[in-house]
N, C-alpha and C positions, 0 to 999 in steps of 0.2 A: 858823495850822500849828500843830501841836504834836512835838515830838519829844522821849520819856524815853531819853536815849543815856547806857548804860553803858560802860565799857572794860572788856573778858572776854580771859580769858584761854581762854575757848572758850563753845561755845551752843550751844545744838538746839532744831530745834520738830520736836514731835511733833501728830501730826496721824491721827487716826481711828487709834489705837492704833501704829502705824508713823511710825520716824524719818525723816521728811519729808528736814530740811537739814540739816547742822551746819557748823561754823564752826570756826575755829582763833584763834589773838589777834585783838585789833581790838575792833570795836564791834557792839553791837544797840542798833538803831532799834528801839524804843515808837512808831508812826506816828499819829494825827491829824489830822479834817478837819475845821474848821466852814467854814460856810455861807456865808463870803466868799472860800474859800482858794483859787487858783489857780495855772496852772501858775510863775507869777512867785515866786510863794512856794516851793513845788517846788525851783527851783532855784536860789532864795536859800536856804537850808536845807539842802541836795543838796553846794553848796560848802563852806556854811561848818561842817557836819557832820566834810566829811574833811578840813578846812584845821584843825581846831581842836589846840592842840598841846594833848595829853592823856602823851601817851605819855611816858614818860620817855627823856634823853637816858644818854651816858651815866658824869656826874655825879647821877643820880638825878632831875633838875630837869625836871617836865614842860615839855619844850621842842620835841616832836615831835608831826605829827601822823600820823594814819593813810599817806596818803600814804609819810612820810617813811618810818615801817615797813613798808609794803609790809601792811598787817594786810587783813583781810578784813569782811565785814560781815553782817551779818544783820537785816532789814528785816523787821518783824510790824504787819500792819495792828491798830489798836487804839482804835475807837471812845469807848471810855468816857475815855478822855485829854479829852473834852469835857462830861463830866459835872456837871452841878451840885448840888452836895449840899445845900445853903443851908437848901431845906424841908425838914421830917420827915423820916423814918429811909429814902426809899427816892428814889434818885440819877433825876433829872432826865435823860435825853442828847438832849431836843432842841437845843441846840446845835453836835449833831452834822450832818454832811454827810447828807445822799440815800445811803443805802448804793448807788445804781449811780452816781452822778455819786463819792463817796470811792473806787471800786473802780477807777474812770477816773484818779483823780489818784495811788492806790498806785499803778498800773502806770506811771503819765509820772513817777515820783517815784523806782523802779526803775529805770527807765534810764535818766534821769540820773544818777545816783547808779552804774550802772553802767560810763558810757563813764570815771567817771574811777577806778572802782577794780576790779583786779584779778581781785579774786571776793568774789560777793557771792551772797546766795542769801539766798529768803523764805519768811515762812509762808502763809497761804490765807487770804485774805480771804476775809467770812462765815460762818467754820466755825470752833470747837471746838479751839484748838491750847493743845500743854503748850507752857512756852517753858523748855528749861534754863538758867539764865544759871550763870556762873563770875563773880562777876564781880572785877574784878582794881582790888585799892587797897585798898577801893571807891571808884570814883568814878564817879557819877552827876549828871547836869545833864538840866537841863530849858531845851530850847530853843522861843521861843513866836514867830510871827514878830510879833505883838500887843507886843512889846517886844522885839525886837533887829533888829527889818527897818528900814529907813529909810522912812518915811512919804513917799506922793508930799501933795505942793504942793494944795489943794481948791482 
């Protein structure tokens, strides 16, 4: 599971020419799933994302989390996070989870984040979206369960 996470002053998502949802200060999470991802990955990254200390404290240091600042969250599905552009000029998406499974895991991830955060808005899975992001900082992080999640012993 991969997330491109951005600290924002505001963000919105437009679907079919209409603003679907918007948030004020908080986080935008562009979320993608690979073949091996499951609920344990969603649980881990939901908690990690909302507890990351990437918001400034009174001294201008990044010491506060989304939970600490009472921020909002916009979660947008993005299968292109698993694109492979190593060969040729056209990316391959064979590493992305199948849409039916990814849609269910996306919905699960949203539920988990909603249990942790006051206001959560989402994009719509499987549709063309325009995402307006006012990146604050800019602060952008990439979270990947293959790199940061503790591995189970084999």
